C-alpha positions in Angstrom: 0.2 -0.4 -0.3 1.1 3.3 -0.5 0.7 7.1 0.5 0.9 5.3 4.0 2.5 8.8 5.8 -0.5 10.5 7.0 -2.4 7.0 8.4 -2.8 8.0 12.2 -1.9 5.1 15.1 -5.3 5.5 17.0 -4.3 2.8 19.7 -2.3 0.2 19.3 -1.8 -3.2 21.4 0.5 -6.5 21.7 -0.6 -9.7 23.1 1.3 -13.3 22.8 -0.7 -16.0 21.4 0.9 -19.6 21.6 -0.3 -23.1 20.3 -2.5 -24.8 23.2 -1.7 -28.8 22.1 2.0 -27.3 23.0 1.0 -26.1 26.3 1.9 -22.5 25.4 0.3 -19.8 27.1 -2.2 -16.9 26.1 -0.7 -14.1 27.5 -2.8 -10.9 27.2 -1.5 -7.1 27.5 -3.5 -5.0 30.0 -2.4 -1.8 28.5 -2.3 -0.8 24.8 1.1 0.8 23.5 2.5 4.1 24.6 3.6 5.2 21.1 5.2 8.4 22.2 8.2 7.6 19.4 7.8 9.4 16.3 10.2 6.8 14.9 8.4 3.7 16.5 5.1 4.8 14.8 6.6 5.6 11.4 8.2 1.9 11.5 5.1 0.5 12.9 2.9 1.7 9.7 5.6 0.4 7.3 5.5 -3.2 9.3 1.3 -2.6 8.9 0.5 -1.3 6.0 3.3 -1.8 3.5 2.5 -5.1 2.4 -0.7 -4.8 2.1 -2.0 -5.2 -1.5 -5.4 -3.2 -1.7 -6.4 -4.4 -5.0 -6.2 -8.0 -3.5 -9.7 -7.6 -1.8 -11.8 -10.1 1.0 -14.8 -10.3 2.4 -15.9 -11.5 5.9 -18.3 -14.4 5.6 -20.5 -16.8 7.6 -22.4 -19.9 6.6 -25.7 -18.3 8.3 -25.4 -14.3 9.1 -21.8 -12.5 8.7 -22.3 -10.7 11.8 -21.6 -14.2 13.4 -18.1 -14.4 11.8 -16.3 -13.7 15.5 -13.7 -11.7 13.9 -16.3 -9.1 11.9 -18.3 -9.1 14.9 -14.9 -7.8 17.6 -13.9 -5.4 14.3 -18.0 -3.8 14.5 -17.3 -3.3 17.9 -13.9 -1.5 17.8 -15.6 1.0 15.0 -18.6 1.4 16.5 -17.2 2.5 20.4 -13.3 3.2 20.4 -13.2 2.6 24.3 -13.8 -1.2 23.4 -10.5 -1.5 22.4 -8.4 -3.0 25.0 -11.0 -5.3 25.9 -11.9 -6.1 22.1 -8.5 -6.9 21.0 -8.4 -9.8 24.2 -11.2 -11.4 22.7 -9.5 -11.3 19.4 -6.3 -12.9 20.7 -8.7 -15.5 22.7 -10.8 -16.5 19.5 -6.9 -16.8 17.7 -5.8 -18.9 20.5 -9.0 -21.6 20.3 -7.7 -21.7 16.3 -3.9 -22.2 17.0 -4.1 -26.0 17.3 -2.5 -27.4 14.6 0.9 -28.7 15.6 2.8 -26.6 12.4 1.2 -23.3 14.5 3.5 -21.4 16.1 3.9 -19.0 18.8 3.6 -15.4 18.0 2.9 -11.6 18.8 -0.6 -10.6 18.1 -0.6 -7.3 16.9 -4.1 -5.3 17.1 -4.4 -1.7 15.8 -7.0 1.3 15.2 -6.3 3.5 12.1 -7.3 6.4 10.8 -7.0 8.2 7.4 -5.9 5.4 5.5 -6.2 5.6 1.6 -8.9 3.4 0.5 -10.7 3.7 -3.0 -10.0 7.0 -3.5 -11.1 7.9 0.0 -10.0 7.9 3.2 -11.2 5.7 5.9 -10.5 4.4 9.2 -9.4 0.7 9.9 -9.0 -2.0 11.9 -5.4 -4.3 11.8 -4.8 -7.5 13.4 -1.2 -8.6 12.6 0.7 -11.8 14.0 4.7 -11.8 14.1 5.7 -15.6 14.0 8.8 -15.4 12.7 12.3 -13.6 14.5 15.6 -12.7 12.8 18.9 -12.4 14.3 20.3 -8.4 14.1 23.7 -7.4 15.1 23.6 -4.5 17.5 26.4 -2.4 18.0 26.8 -0.1 21.2 29.5 2.1 23.5 30.8 0.3 25.9 33.3 2.9 27.7 35.8 3.3 24.9 34.8 0.3 22.6 32.4 -0.6 20.2 30.9 -3.5 21.0 28.4 -6.3 19.1 25.7 -8.1 21.0 22.8 -10.2 18.8 19.3 -9.0 19.4 16.1 -10.7 17.7 13.6 -9.0 16.3 10.8 -8.6 13.4 11.5 -7.4 9.7 9.7 -5.1 9.2 9.1 -5.4 5.6 7.5 -8.5 5.5 5.1 -9.4 8.1 4.1 -13.3 8.5 0.4 -12.7 8.7 -1.7 -9.6 8.4 -5.4 -8.4 8.5 -6.6 -5.0 7.4 -9.7 -4.3 8.0 -11.5 -1.2 6.2 -14.4 0.5 7.4 -16.6 0.1 4.1 -19.3 -2.1 3.0 -20.0 -3.2 6.6 -23.3 -5.1 5.3 -21.5 -7.4 2.7 -18.3 -8.4 5.0 -16.2 -5.0 4.5 -13.5 -5.2 2.4 -10.6 -6.7 4.0 -6.5 -7.2 2.6 -5.1 -10.2 3.6 -1.7 -11.6 4.0 -0.7 -14.8 4.9 3.7 -15.6 4.3 3.5 -18.9 6.4 2.0 -21.9 5.7 0.5 -21.2 2.5 1.0 -24.4 1.4 0.4 -26.3 4.4 -2.7 -27.5 6.4 -2.0 -25.0 8.9 -4.0 -22.2 6.7 -5.9 -21.5 9.9 -5.7 -18.3 9.5 -7.7 -17.5 6.4 -9.5 -19.9 7.0 -10.3 -20.6 10.6 -9.4 -17.2 11.9 -10.8 -14.6 9.5 -13.2 -17.1 7.8 -12.8 -14.3 4.8 -13.5 -15.0 0.9 -11.9 -13.1 -2.3 -14.3 -10.3 -3.8 -15.7 -11.8 -7.2 -14.0 -9.4 -9.3 -12.0 -8.9 -12.2 -8.9 -8.5 -10.1 -9.4 -12.3 -8.4 -10.4 -13.7 -11.6 -7.5 -12.5 -13.4 -4.8 -13.4 -10.4 -6.8 -16.3 -9.7 -6.8 -17.9 -13.3 -3.5 -17.2 -14.0 -2.4 -18.8 -10.8 -4.8 -22.0 -12.1 -2.9 -21.9 -16.3 0.4 -22.0 -14.1 -0.3 -24.8 -11.8 -1.8 -26.4 -14.6 1.5 -26.4 -17.2 3.2 -27.3 -14.1 1.4 -30.5 -12.4 -1.2 -31.9 -14.8 -0.1 -30.8 -18.5 3.2 -33.0 -17.5 1.1 -35.5 -16.1 -1.2 -36.1 -18.5 0.8 -35.8 -21.5 4.2 -36.3 -23.2 5.8 -32.7 -23.0 9.0 -31.7 -22.1 9.9 -29.5 -19.4 10.3 -26.7 -22.5 6.8 -27.3 -23.6 5.7 -26.5 -20.1 7.4 -23.3 -20.1 6.0 -22.6 -23.8 2.2 -22.6 -22.4 3.0 -20.7 -19.4 4.6 -18.0 -21.3 1.7 -18.4 -24.0 -0.8 -18.0 -21.0 0.9 -14.4 -20.2 1.1 -13.1 -23.2 -2.7 -13.6 -23.6 -3.6 -11.7 -20.3 -1.1 -8.9 -21.6 -2.2 -8.6 -25.2 -5.9 -8.8 -24.3 -8.2 -6.6 -23.0 -11.0 -9.1 -22.2 -10.7 -12.6 -20.8 -12.9 -15.5 -23.3 -12.4 -19.2 -22.2 -12.5 -20.5 -25.9 -10.7 -17.8 -27.7 -7.9 -18.5 -24.8 -8.1 -22.2 -25.7 -7.7 -22.0 -28.9 -4.6 -19.6 -28.6 -3.0 -20.7 -25.9 -4.1 -24.7 -25.4 -4.8 -25.6 -29.0 -5.4 -29.5 -28.4 -8.5 -30.5 -27.9 -7.4 -33.3 -25.5 -5.4 -30.8 -23.5 -8.6 -28.3 -23.5 -10.8 -30.8 -21.9 -7.9 -31.8 -19.5 -7.4 -28.1 -18.6 -11.4 -27.3 -18.1 -11.7 -30.3 -15.9 -8.8 -29.0 -14.5 -10.5 -25.5 -13.8 -13.6 -27.0 -12.0 -11.3 -29.0 -9.5 -9.4 -25.8 -8.6 -12.7 -23.8 -8.3 -13.5 -26.5 -5.8 -11.0 -26.7 -3.6 -11.4 -22.8 -3.3 -14.8 -22.7 -3.3 -14.4 -19.8 -5.8 -15.8 -19.6 -9.2 -14.0 -17.9 -11.8 -16.0 -16.7 -14.6 -15.7 -17.9 -18.5 -15.3 -14.0 -19.4 -14.1 -11.2 -17.9 -12.0 -7.9 -18.0 -8.3 -8.1 -17.7 -7.1 -6.5 -14.6 -3.7 -5.4 -15.4 -2.3 -5.1 -11.5 -3.3 -8.7 -10.9 -1.2 -9.6 -13.9 1.9 -7.6 -13.3 2.0 -9.3 -10.2 1.5 -12.9 -11.4 4.1 -12.3 -13.8 6.8 -12.4 -11.2 5.7 -15.8 -10.1 6.0 -16.5 -14.0 10.0 -18.1 -14.5 10.5 -18.7 -17.9 13.9 -20.4 -17.0 15.1 -24.2 -18.2 17.5 -25.6 -15.6 20.0 -27.8 -16.8 21.5 -29.5 -13.8 23.7 -26.8 -12.2 25.7 -25.2 -15.2 23.4 -23.7 -17.3 19.8 -21.6 -17.6 18.1 -21.5 -20.5 15.3 -18.4 -20.9 12.6 -19.6 -23.1 10.0 -16.8 -24.1 8.6 -18.2 -26.8 8.8 -20.2 -30.4 9.1 -23.6 -29.1 9.9 -25.0 -32.3 13.5 -23.5 -32.4 14.5 -25.5 -29.9 15.0 -29.2 -30.1 16.0 -31.8 -27.3 17.7 -35.2 -27.9 20.3 -37.6 -26.3 23.5 -38.8 -28.2 25.4 -41.8 -28.5 26.4 -42.0 -25.2 23.2 -41.3 -23.5 23.9 -37.8 -22.5 20.8 -35.1 -22.9 21.4 -31.9 -25.1 19.2 -29.2 -26.4 20.3 -27.6 -30.0 19.1 -24.3 -30.0 18.5 -22.2 -33.4 18.1 -18.4 -33.9 18.8 -15.7 -36.2 21.3 -12.7 -34.1 23.4 -13.2 -31.1 22.8 -9.7 -29.3 
């Protein structure tokens, strides 16, 4: 998130939340942070909001009524009566503690903050932030000791990369608010308790999420399903990923049939892709439309993870950007594998 220089921290408090199955305690702070140091406030704002992607919006959900979502109700209490902040923050910590039972959930510090003048959709709104620091980094601190300079190790939090974060904007309350979420730990593991069990949020079905999910699905299909179901080389997988990214970069709108013709080509692969899409949606409880406007912010985000690199042992990296017909794989008489690459000019 940008333009956060004028955001105000109204209140902040830190609790420690352990894993009850390991006998780790829940330690609740009785008082808010004093926040008298302007430098600390500036660093804390960077930690709280610097990594937030305001385009990636979610909302609180519940099977019956969103008002029954625990975190939603706690945040609503803070918005309606700020005097409840300390008591409500303790309830948030207690609820997180009850959801921290998976064996891979780590103990950490939970920071709850009330913010004002937060930029959101061409306006400035109040927000509540909930952040959990699970990872510590070791720093070297240099200090004066008499006439000498000494050095000692200290553990601290990296302000550039919060482990888990949730920022709730005071907007669209009836529809579960607007929520931005970060989960940098346990993303590919069963311990996705932060998003699923604690927050219980779901993506907003907009063009950003459709674009983001579709590109993520294309990458997973090319990396996993395409190689398992069909006899293809790694270079074929990379070419399909390149074609997928090129489609999203060169079109304003997505259309599944057009995408299948231009990117996937073969009927049997198209059928496999459409079946993979159904399973992808079912696993995430999120339906991706077959036609939508392509969101360039989501394309830019996903482009960072589309690495078109063919790694050969530890000796060579070949960057493949297109023209699969100009690269040829083979095996020589001694059994050694090789790639033959055709080109017109050397730059």
